[in-house]
C-alpha positions as MATLAB code, in Angstrom:
seq = 'XXXXXXXXXXXXXXXXXXXXXXXXXXXXXXXXXXXXXXXXXXXXXXXXXXXXXXXXXXXXXXXXXXXXXXXXXXXXXXXXXXXXXXXXXXXXXXXXXXXXXXXXXXXXXXXXXXXXXXXXXXXXXXXXXXXXXXXXXXXXXXXXXXXXXXXXXXXXXXXXXXXXXXXXXXXXXXXXXXXXXXXXXXXXXXXXXXXXXXXXXXXXXXXXXXXXXXXXXXXXXXXXXXXXXXXXXXXXXXX';
ca = [
     103.997  -48.322    3.402;
     103.028  -51.409    5.272;
     105.473  -53.561    7.277;
     105.017  -56.680    9.220;
     107.232  -58.153   11.813;
     107.961  -61.564   11.654;
     109.337  -64.172   13.930;
     112.211  -66.371   11.904;
     112.691  -70.091   12.853;
     116.011  -71.211   13.794;
     118.266  -73.663   12.003;
     117.801  -76.409   10.748;
     113.940  -75.912   11.006;
     114.534  -72.890    8.932;
     116.001  -74.392    6.099;
     113.621  -77.682    5.994;
     110.639  -75.058    6.017;
     112.064  -72.901    3.362;
     112.750  -76.194    1.444;
     109.210  -77.089    1.462;
     107.644  -73.862    0.573;
     109.990  -73.688   -2.376;
     108.962  -77.056   -3.465;
     105.360  -76.089   -3.282;
     105.942  -73.188   -5.159;
     107.810  -74.961   -8.020;
     105.602  -77.669   -8.050;
     102.516  -75.084   -8.861;
     104.728  -73.629  -11.723;
     105.200  -70.779   -9.201;
     101.408  -69.976   -9.034;
     102.065  -69.961   -5.321;
     104.884  -67.797   -4.946;
     108.036  -68.487   -2.458;
     108.738  -66.659    0.674;
     110.676  -66.880    3.898;
     109.230  -69.453    6.314;
     107.716  -67.439    9.307;
     105.048  -66.382   11.813;
     103.511  -63.265   11.831;
     103.800  -61.160   15.418;
     102.105  -58.004   13.904;
     101.426  -57.187   10.569;
     100.208  -54.156    8.415;
     101.658  -51.557   10.473;
     101.592  -48.286    8.612;
     105.014  -45.893    8.588;
     105.327  -43.153    6.403;
     107.834  -43.407    3.506;
     110.465  -40.615    4.331;
     111.685  -38.082    1.636;
     115.311  -38.045    0.032;
     117.542  -37.029    2.307;
     121.287  -35.656    1.947;
     124.467  -37.616    3.006;
     127.519  -36.066    4.694;
     128.678  -34.778    1.030;
     125.170  -33.190    0.422;
     123.866  -35.424   -2.183;
     120.764  -36.858   -2.153;
     119.987  -40.484   -1.383;
     116.995  -42.600   -1.410;
     115.929  -42.733    2.759;
     112.494  -44.228    1.955;
     112.981  -47.099    4.895;
     114.251  -44.659    7.622;
     111.107  -44.594    9.513;
     110.803  -48.281    9.275;
     114.584  -48.536   10.290;
     114.033  -46.543   13.127;
     110.675  -48.480   14.142;
     112.965  -51.607   14.014;
     115.845  -50.021   16.479;
     113.000  -49.547   19.102;
     111.465  -52.951   18.788;
     115.164  -54.587   19.029;
     115.417  -52.363   22.408;
     112.065  -53.315   23.826;
     112.449  -56.813   23.029;
     116.241  -57.211   24.188;
     115.315  -55.772   27.750;
     111.884  -57.637   28.114;
     113.032  -60.556   31.092;
     109.896  -62.672   29.580;
     111.714  -62.963   26.050;
     115.109  -63.535   27.213;
     115.093  -67.191   26.268;
     113.508  -66.816   22.990;
     109.891  -67.670   22.021;
     108.531  -71.087   21.938;
     106.492  -72.071   19.054;
     104.673  -75.204   18.836;
     101.879  -76.558   16.247;
     100.065  -79.331   17.950;
      97.583  -81.565   15.683;
      95.686  -81.974   18.888;
      94.989  -78.047   18.525;
      91.959  -78.795   16.578;
      91.052  -75.851   14.302;
      87.400  -77.125   14.513;
      87.032  -76.590   18.108;
      88.823  -73.115   17.910;
      87.522  -71.366   14.679;
      84.340  -69.196   14.491;
      81.458  -71.586   13.693;
      80.481  -69.630   10.523;
      83.847  -70.068    9.108;
      84.208  -72.354    6.030;
      87.513  -74.366    6.393;
      88.984  -77.469    4.469;
      91.561  -79.547    6.119;
      92.891  -82.856    7.152;
      93.575  -84.829    9.984;
      97.317  -83.376   10.433;
      96.298  -80.053   11.513;
      96.733  -78.365    8.083;
      93.927  -76.437    6.525;
      92.403  -73.474    4.202;
      90.235  -70.797    5.343;
      87.473  -69.396    3.106;
      86.053  -65.507    3.310;
      82.890  -65.601    4.818;
      79.751  -66.139    2.722;
      82.441  -66.351   -0.176;
      83.812  -69.431   -2.213;
      87.308  -67.844   -2.482;
      89.931  -68.852    0.009;
      91.839  -65.897    1.932;
      95.237  -65.966   -0.029;
      97.087  -65.375    2.935;
      95.289  -67.983    5.041;
      95.067  -70.689    2.538;
      97.372  -73.265    3.986;
      98.203  -72.644    7.900;
      98.675  -74.593   10.827;
      97.545  -73.102   14.249;
     100.249  -72.410   16.686;
      99.678  -72.390   20.492;
      99.248  -68.885   22.213;
     102.411  -68.963   24.477;
     102.825  -66.000   27.042;
     106.116  -65.228   25.253;
     104.442  -65.060   21.642;
     101.449  -63.290   22.987;
     103.972  -60.431   24.810;
     105.813  -60.222   21.818;
     102.559  -58.918   19.992;
     101.794  -56.674   22.805;
     105.253  -54.585   22.875;
     105.178  -54.636   19.003;
     101.890  -53.279   19.019;
     102.720  -50.369   21.527;
     105.766  -49.542   19.436;
     103.634  -49.238   16.204;
     101.233  -47.041   17.655;
     103.729  -44.392   17.659;
     103.403  -44.802   14.041;
     100.051  -45.926   13.124;
      96.778  -44.658   14.644;
      94.998  -47.854   14.343;
      97.250  -49.367   16.753;
      95.937  -46.822   19.509;
      92.395  -48.198   18.962;
      93.759  -51.755   19.332;
      95.950  -51.294   22.448;
      92.895  -49.351   23.981;
      90.552  -51.904   23.145;
      92.830  -54.636   24.361;
      93.414  -52.747   27.368;
      89.706  -52.837   28.207;
      89.537  -56.290   27.432;
      92.202  -57.432   30.201;
      94.756  -57.164   27.775;
      93.342  -60.211   25.749;
      95.240  -60.028   22.152;
      93.331  -60.322   19.029;
      94.258  -61.381   15.773;
      93.220  -60.746   12.009;
      90.312  -62.426   10.405;
      89.140  -64.903    9.480;
      91.178  -67.381   11.368;
      91.566  -64.859   14.257;
      94.484  -67.009   15.793;
      98.244  -67.167   15.625;
      99.204  -69.434   12.728;
     102.050  -70.558   10.135;
     101.583  -70.427    6.488;
     102.868  -73.109    4.377;
     101.784  -71.396    1.086;
     100.065  -68.046   -0.323;
      97.442  -68.334   -2.822;
      93.897  -69.324   -4.163;
      94.293  -73.133   -4.305;
      92.860  -74.847   -1.003;
      93.938  -78.017   -2.742;
      97.394  -77.585   -1.502;
      96.545  -78.509    1.934;
      95.900  -82.140    0.362;
      98.196  -82.147   -2.548;
     101.339  -81.867   -1.261;
     101.378  -84.208    2.002;
     102.008  -81.407    4.606;
     101.804  -81.947    8.152;
     102.231  -79.486   11.389;
     105.985  -77.728   11.819;
     108.070  -79.133   14.296;
     108.143  -77.187   17.629;
     111.135  -74.591   17.613;
     112.243  -71.600   20.164;
     112.944  -68.451   17.919;
     115.063  -65.609   18.753;
     115.328  -63.977   15.376;
     112.956  -61.047   14.046;
     112.553  -59.513   10.577;
     110.864  -56.311    9.691;
     109.576  -57.008    6.276;
     107.673  -54.203    3.609;
     104.655  -55.954    3.022;
     103.007  -53.523    0.694;
     101.092  -53.931   -1.179;
      98.840  -56.598    0.918;
      98.456  -58.915   -2.247;
      99.235  -62.062   -3.513;
     101.298  -60.398   -6.286;
     102.974  -58.280   -4.029;
     104.442  -61.383   -2.302;
     107.031  -61.855   -5.349;
     106.888  -58.577   -6.723;
     107.138  -56.117   -4.324;
     107.679  -57.593   -0.649;
     111.323  -57.055    0.846;
     113.338  -57.575    4.125;
     113.957  -53.910    5.820;
     116.373  -55.379    8.611;
     116.563  -58.045   11.578;
     117.121  -58.152   15.177;
     117.754  -61.157   17.460;
     117.471  -61.667   21.416;
     120.895  -61.894   23.117;
];
């Protein structure tokens, strides 16, 4: 089972962005799935599925999310006790943050002058479905800290985060992000339609400070899975 920790925008930004995502999905005849607005902190954490457990009456019940819930509780404790995060996590998406100056030069991108763009797989003509319509987010110290502490908790469950944390420690704590963008970002849509960048008059989200987090099951990590299989496991908030 793979899970991801998402940062959730506050109201009224959340409702504005959710309306935008829903309208984009509807306009595409649901080819582009709907999902909740978020910024991923850490994705693709593998946690074991628990077996059936017995309740106080001795009856079997489905406890498949119990390990993920245990991890969520640990994350809540660490986040709520981190002094750097006590005021929340500032998120800003500046048009002046020019993706062409930041992204790897060998990436193929399709974008406009509003800071919204699509990213294609290296050496391919296929857009990466979960980076098909994005805006780059500034790397605030609070956001980077949230990534680091999530990775530290994740390594208790997923071996690959031992390697990630060890590599970052050797690299003076520099946080890395998944390819091809390799940069924190907000997604307006998921899919294989790069034309969405131009078709829906999108612009960067407004700046916000977030204090809410959601742990999502993101298995399978496919476009079809977004609508059919992804679900929320639980949430927590900063004080």
